[in-house]
C-alpha positions as CSV (number, residue, x, y, z in Angstrom):
1,M,19.7,0.3,1.9
2,V,19.1,3.2,-0.4
3,P,22.3,5.1,0.4
4,A,24.3,1.9,0.0
5,V,22.8,1.2,-3.4
6,A,23.4,4.8,-4.5
7,K,27.0,4.5,-3.4
8,D,27.4,1.2,-5.3
9,V,26.3,2.6,-8.6
10,G,27.9,6.0,-8.2
11,A,24.6,7.9,-8.3
12,S,24.6,11.7,-7.8
13,T,20.8,11.9,-7.5
14,V,18.1,9.4,-6.3
15,F,14.6,10.0,-7.7
16,I,11.5,8.8,-5.8
17,S,7.8,9.0,-6.0
18,A,6.6,11.5,-3.3
19,D,5.0,10.0,-0.2
20,F,2.5,12.3,1.6
21,A,1.6,10.1,4.6
22,P,3.2,11.0,8.0
23,Y,5.5,7.9,8.2
24,G,6.5,8.2,4.5
25,Q,7.5,11.8,4.9
26,Q,9.6,11.0,8.0
27,R,11.2,8.0,6.2
28,D,12.1,10.1,3.1
29,A,13.5,12.8,5.3
30,A,15.7,10.3,7.0
31,V,16.9,8.8,3.7
32,E,17.6,12.3,2.4
33,R,19.8,13.1,5.4
34,A,21.7,9.8,4.9
35,L,22.2,10.5,1.2
36,M,23.5,14.0,2.0
37,D,26.3,12.5,4.0
38,N,27.6,11.1,0.7
39,Q,26.8,14.2,-1.3
40,V,23.9,12.5,-3.1
41,A,20.6,14.4,-3.7
42,L,17.1,13.1,-3.2
43,E,14.5,14.3,-5.7
44,S,10.7,13.6,-5.5
45,V,9.1,13.2,-8.9
46,G,5.4,12.6,-9.2
47,S,3.3,10.8,-6.7
48,P,0.8,7.9,-6.6
49,Y,-2.0,10.3,-7.0
50,A,-3.6,12.0,-10.0
51,V,-3.4,15.3,-8.1
52,N,-0.9,15.7,-5.2
53,P,-2.4,16.1,-1.7
54,G,-2.4,19.8,-0.8
55,V,-3.0,21.1,-4.3
56,V,-6.8,21.2,-4.4
57,R,-8.0,24.0,-2.1
58,K,-11.0,26.3,-1.7
59,S,-10.9,29.8,-3.1
60,D,-9.7,31.1,0.3
61,G,-6.8,28.7,0.3
62,T,-8.1,26.4,3.0
63,P,-8.5,22.6,2.4
64,Y,-11.8,20.9,1.7
65,Q,-13.5,19.0,4.4
66,V,-16.5,17.7,2.4
67,F,-16.0,15.2,-0.5
68,T,-18.5,16.5,-3.1
69,P,-17.0,20.1,-3.5
70,F,-13.5,18.5,-3.3
71,Y,-14.5,16.2,-6.2
72,R,-15.7,19.1,-8.4
73,A,-12.5,21.1,-7.7
74,W,-10.4,18.0,-8.2
75,C,-11.9,17.4,-11.6
76,D,-11.5,21.1,-12.5
77,S,-7.8,21.0,-11.6
78,G,-7.2,18.2,-14.1
79,W,-4.2,15.9,-14.2
80,L,-1.4,15.0,-16.6
81,A,-2.0,12.3,-19.2
82,P,0.1,9.1,-19.1
83,V,3.3,9.2,-21.1
84,A,4.6,6.4,-23.2
85,N,6.9,4.0,-21.5
86,S,10.6,4.3,-22.3
87,T,13.0,1.4,-22.3
88,P,14.6,1.2,-18.8
89,S,18.3,0.9,-18.4
90,W,18.8,-1.5,-15.5
91,L,21.8,-1.2,-13.2
92,S,23.7,-4.2,-11.8
93,L,24.2,-4.0,-8.1
94,V,27.6,-4.9,-6.8
95,S,26.9,-5.3,-3.1
96,D,24.9,-7.9,-1.2
97,P,21.7,-9.1,-2.9
98,W,18.3,-7.7,-1.9
99,P,16.8,-9.3,1.2
100,T,13.9,-11.6,0.6
101,A,10.9,-12.3,2.9
102,E,8.8,-15.4,3.3
103,L,5.3,-14.9,2.0
104,P,2.5,-16.1,4.2
105,T,1.0,-19.4,3.0
106,S,-2.3,-18.9,4.8
107,V,-3.3,-15.9,2.6
108,R,-4.4,-16.4,-1.0
109,L,-2.5,-13.7,-3.0
110,P,-3.5,-12.6,-6.5
111,S,-1.2,-12.0,-9.5
112,I,0.8,-8.8,-9.1
113,G,2.7,-6.4,-11.2
114,E,1.9,-3.9,-13.9
115,E,0.8,-6.3,-16.6
116,A,-1.4,-8.3,-14.3
117,S,-3.0,-5.0,-13.1
118,L,-3.5,-3.7,-16.6
119,D,-5.2,-7.0,-17.5
120,L,-7.6,-6.5,-14.6
121,W,-8.3,-3.0,-15.8
122,R,-8.9,-4.0,-19.4
123,T,-11.4,-6.7,-18.3
124,F,-13.2,-4.3,-16.0
125,H,-13.2,-1.4,-18.5
126,T,-14.4,-3.6,-21.4
127,D,-16.9,-5.9,-19.7
128,L,-17.9,-4.6,-16.3
129,I,-17.8,-0.9,-15.9
130,D,-21.2,-0.1,-17.4
131,E,-22.8,-2.2,-14.6
132,Y,-20.5,-0.7,-11.9
133,P,-23.1,1.7,-10.5
134,D,-25.5,-1.2,-9.9
135,H,-23.0,-3.9,-8.9
136,R,-20.3,-2.1,-7.0
137,D,-22.0,-2.8,-3.6
138,R,-22.6,-6.5,-4.3
139,P,-19.8,-8.7,-2.8
140,D,-21.4,-11.7,-4.4
141,L,-20.7,-10.4,-7.9
142,A,-17.6,-9.5,-9.8
143,G,-18.7,-5.9,-9.9
144,T,-15.6,-3.9,-9.0
145,S,-12.2,-3.4,-10.7
146,S,-10.2,-5.1,-7.9
147,L,-7.4,-2.6,-8.4
148,S,-7.1,-1.3,-4.9
149,M,-3.9,-3.3,-4.2
150,A,-2.4,-2.2,-7.6
151,L,-3.1,1.4,-6.8
152,R,-1.7,1.1,-3.3
153,W,1.6,-0.4,-4.4
154,G,2.0,1.5,-7.6
155,H,1.5,-1.3,-10.1
156,V,-0.9,1.0,-12.0
157,H,-1.2,4.8,-11.7
158,P,-4.7,6.4,-11.3
159,R,-3.9,8.7,-14.3
160,T,-3.8,5.6,-16.5
161,L,-7.3,4.7,-15.4
162,L,-8.6,8.2,-15.5
163,A,-7.4,8.7,-19.1
164,E,-9.8,6.0,-20.3
165,L,-12.9,7.3,-18.5
166,N,-15.5,9.3,-20.4
167,D,-18.5,11.4,-19.2
168,S,-21.0,8.6,-18.9
169,R,-22.7,8.0,-15.6
170,A,-21.0,4.7,-15.0
171,H,-17.6,6.2,-15.7
172,D,-18.3,9.1,-13.4
173,V,-19.3,6.8,-10.6
174,Y,-16.0,5.0,-10.9
175,R,-14.1,8.3,-11.2
176,R,-15.7,9.4,-7.9
177,E,-14.4,6.3,-6.2
178,L,-10.9,7.0,-7.4
179,C,-11.3,10.5,-6.0
180,W,-12.2,9.2,-2.5
181,R,-8.7,7.8,-2.3
182,E,-7.3,11.2,-3.2
183,F,-9.7,13.1,-0.9
184,Y,-8.6,11.0,2.1
185,A,-4.9,11.4,1.2
186,D,-5.5,15.2,1.1
187,V,-7.2,15.1,4.6
188,L,-4.3,13.1,6.1
189,F,-1.8,15.5,4.5
190,H,-3.5,18.5,6.2
191,V,-4.3,16.8,9.4
192,P,-1.6,14.0,10.0
193,Q,-2.9,13.3,13.5
194,S,-6.1,12.0,12.0
195,A,-4.3,8.7,11.4
196,Q,-4.7,8.0,15.1
197,H,-7.2,10.5,16.5
198,S,-10.8,11.3,15.6
199,L,-11.2,14.3,13.3
200,K,-14.3,15.5,15.1
201,P,-13.2,16.8,18.5
202,T,-16.8,16.4,19.7
203,M,-16.6,12.7,19.1
204,Q,-13.4,12.1,21.1
205,G,-15.3,11.7,24.3
206,M,-17.5,8.9,23.1
207,R,-17.7,6.2,25.8
208,T,-16.3,2.9,24.5
209,D,-15.8,-0.5,26.2
210,S,-12.5,-2.0,27.4
211,G,-11.4,-4.9,29.6
212,T,-11.6,-8.7,29.3
213,S,-15.2,-8.8,28.0
214,A,-14.4,-6.2,25.3
215,D,-11.3,-8.0,24.3
216,A,-13.3,-11.2,23.9
217,R,-15.8,-9.5,21.7
218,F,-13.0,-8.0,19.6
219,A,-11.5,-11.4,19.1
220,A,-14.8,-12.8,18.0
221,W,-15.1,-10.0,15.5
222,A,-11.6,-10.4,14.2
223,E,-11.9,-14.2,13.8
224,G,-15.3,-14.1,12.1
225,R,-17.4,-15.7,14.8
226,T,-19.9,-13.0,15.9
227,G,-22.9,-15.0,14.9
228,Y,-23.8,-12.5,12.2
229,P,-23.0,-14.1,8.8
230,F,-22.4,-11.0,6.7
231,V,-20.0,-9.7,9.3
232,D,-18.2,-13.0,9.8
233,A,-17.9,-13.7,6.1
234,G,-16.1,-10.4,5.7
235,M,-13.7,-11.0,8.5
236,R,-13.0,-14.5,7.3
237,Q,-12.4,-13.2,3.8
238,L,-9.9,-10.7,5.3
239,L,-7.9,-13.5,7.0
240,A,-8.0,-15.8,4.0
241,E,-7.3,-13.2,1.2
242,G,-6.1,-10.0,2.8
243,W,-9.0,-8.1,1.2
244,I,-12.6,-7.3,1.8
245,H,-15.2,-5.8,-0.5
246,N,-15.8,-2.1,0.3
247,R,-19.5,-2.5,1.2
248,V,-18.6,-5.3,3.7
249,R,-15.8,-3.1,5.1
250,M,-18.4,-0.5,6.0
251,V,-20.6,-3.0,7.7
252,V,-18.0,-4.8,9.8
253,A,-16.6,-1.4,10.9
254,S,-20.0,-0.2,11.9
255,F,-20.6,-3.4,13.8
256,L,-17.3,-3.1,15.8
257,V,-18.0,0.5,16.7
258,K,-21.8,0.6,17.2
259,D,-22.7,-3.0,18.1
260,L,-19.6,-3.9,20.1
261,H,-18.9,-0.3,21.3
262,L,-15.1,-0.6,20.7
263,D,-12.7,2.1,19.5
264,W,-12.5,2.5,15.8
265,Q,-8.7,2.6,16.1
266,R,-8.6,-1.1,17.2
267,G,-10.4,-2.1,14.0
268,A,-8.3,0.1,11.8
269,A,-5.1,-1.4,13.2
270,H,-6.4,-4.9,12.6
271,F,-7.3,-4.0,9.0
272,M,-3.8,-2.6,8.4
273,Q,-2.3,-5.8,9.8
274,W,-4.1,-7.9,7.3
275,L,-5.1,-5.9,4.2
276,R,-2.9,-6.3,1.1
277,D,-4.3,-3.0,-0.1
278,G,-3.8,-1.3,3.3
279,D,-3.4,2.4,2.7
280,I,-3.1,4.5,5.9
281,A,-5.2,7.5,4.6
282,S,-8.0,5.4,3.0
283,N,-8.1,2.9,5.9
284,Q,-8.1,5.3,8.8
285,H,-10.5,7.7,7.3
286,G,-12.8,4.9,6.0
287,W,-13.0,3.7,9.6
288,Q,-13.7,7.3,10.8
289,W,-16.5,7.5,8.2
290,A,-18.1,4.4,9.6
291,A,-17.6,5.6,13.2
292,G,-19.0,9.0,12.5
293,T,-15.9,10.7,13.7
294,G,-14.3,11.8,10.5
295,T,-14.7,14.5,7.8
296,D,-17.8,14.1,5.7
297,A,-18.6,11.0,7.7
298,A,-21.8,9.0,8.1
299,P,-23.6,10.4,11.1
300,Y,-23.0,8.3,14.3
301,F,-26.8,7.7,14.6
302,R,-26.7,5.8,11.3
303,V,-26.2,2.2,12.4
304,F,-25.9,-0.5,9.8
305,N,-28.2,-3.5,10.4
306,P,-25.8,-6.4,9.6
307,V,-28.7,-8.7,8.7
308,M,-30.5,-6.3,6.4
309,Q,-27.2,-5.2,4.8
310,G,-26.5,-8.9,4.0
311,I,-30.0,-9.5,2.6
312,K,-29.8,-6.4,0.4
313,F,-26.3,-6.8,-1.0
314,D,-25.9,-10.6,-0.9
315,P,-29.6,-11.5,-1.7
316,E,-28.9,-15.2,-2.5
317,G,-26.4,-15.7,0.3
318,D,-23.7,-16.8,-2.1
319,Y,-21.0,-14.5,-0.5
320,V,-21.8,-15.7,3.0
321,R,-21.7,-19.4,2.1
322,K,-18.4,-19.0,0.3
323,Y,-16.7,-18.0,3.4
324,I,-18.8,-19.7,6.0
325,P,-19.0,-23.4,5.0
326,E,-21.0,-24.2,8.2
327,L,-24.0,-22.5,6.5
328,A,-23.9,-24.4,3.3
329,Q,-27.2,-26.1,4.1
330,L,-29.0,-22.8,4.3
331,A,-30.4,-21.8,0.9
332,G,-30.8,-18.3,-0.4
333,A,-31.2,-15.3,2.0
334,S,-31.8,-17.7,4.9
335,A,-28.0,-17.9,5.2
336,H,-28.2,-14.4,6.8
337,E,-30.4,-15.6,9.6
338,P,-29.1,-19.0,10.7
339,W,-30.9,-18.7,14.1
340,Q,-34.2,-19.2,12.2
341,A,-33.0,-22.7,11.3
342,P,-30.6,-23.9,14.0
343,L,-30.6,-27.5,12.9
344,L,-29.2,-26.5,9.5
345,A,-26.6,-24.1,10.9
346,G,-24.1,-26.7,12.0
347,D,-21.7,-25.5,14.6
348,Y,-21.9,-21.9,13.5
349,P,-21.7,-19.7,16.7
350,E,-24.6,-18.0,18.4
351,R,-24.9,-14.2,18.1
352,I,-22.6,-12.5,20.6
353,V,-24.9,-9.4,20.9
354,D,-28.5,-8.5,20.0
355,H,-28.2,-5.8,17.3
356,S,-31.5,-4.1,18.2
357,L,-30.4,-3.7,21.8
358,E,-26.9,-2.5,20.8
359,R,-28.3,0.0,18.4
360,H,-30.3,1.6,21.2
361,E,-27.1,1.5,23.4
362,A,-25.1,3.3,20.7
363,L,-27.7,6.0,20.4
364,A,-27.9,6.3,24.2
365,R,-24.1,6.8,24.3
366,L,-24.4,9.5,21.6
367,A,-27.1,11.3,23.6
368,E,-24.9,11.0,26.7
369,L,-21.9,12.6,24.8
370,K,-24.0,15.5,23.6
371,A,-25.4,16.1,27.1
372,D,-21.9,16.5,28.4
373,Q,-20.9,19.1,25.8
């Protein structure tokens, strides 16, 4: 498509935003070769990051593997300020029209584009950011910027957001969250195989389940019928909206890996199939963080309790009831433990596993792995 358009308009150079992910680099190299056949150059200008992956390094030239020192060096490196928009000169294409795709009707999609994204940012920056440190882990509240999709698809650039942040605690917490996206992109740039393989070699031998029973548990997880409301609400939100709150992403990922004992790659692939903000670097390394297999990851022995996480971050049960109508009769935090009031839980499914038992099993498998090394 790109070489054909370049030929139609008589272009001598095609300018793109650089892509640093493995597939993006392969794709751009293929496009460059195709353009060269028509004596057209391909130039990479900028990227979707404040600082390009590969730029921030330690004093000895090696890449960072831990987030906090990366964050300090990233801030010290600085970034360009946004420039004023110029009036574009649109070209009329003379060949066949662009192909169109049918949008799924089962997923509720938000408004898209630069102006809609900037409206989101203005609302967050004006009304919500001061409460961000306290509200960002609460899926029952409008406590985040909701700009992950806009950042993923280039509707807004991180430098636009960074330019309006000051040195206050709330602004620094948000700046750190923007940096996590850049840190994971940097890790993937240096270790492209981490998109599919655990970064920690010592974790690659972890025993996981497979077969018919494992597939059935995976299906229950993916469809939001594990019997654990906080997990199921997140998975149903994913299917309905193509998005999940970040705190809930961590909990459902931990549940798949440490309660169901399934490969993190299965969960990561499911997320990429459904997430409208699906970013290969953030997604894969977020999963590795939860699975204890990645760089600067949560240790494997840290196993999220899906009930306590729900009670802590959705204390009134509003998030759970929004996505699990079967639990509408359960008031407050009781929505997180429907087995305590089965007559009010409707046809909500029974728990497919016992968390306390599976936590011990996860730790036993970790001990088994260490004993073999």
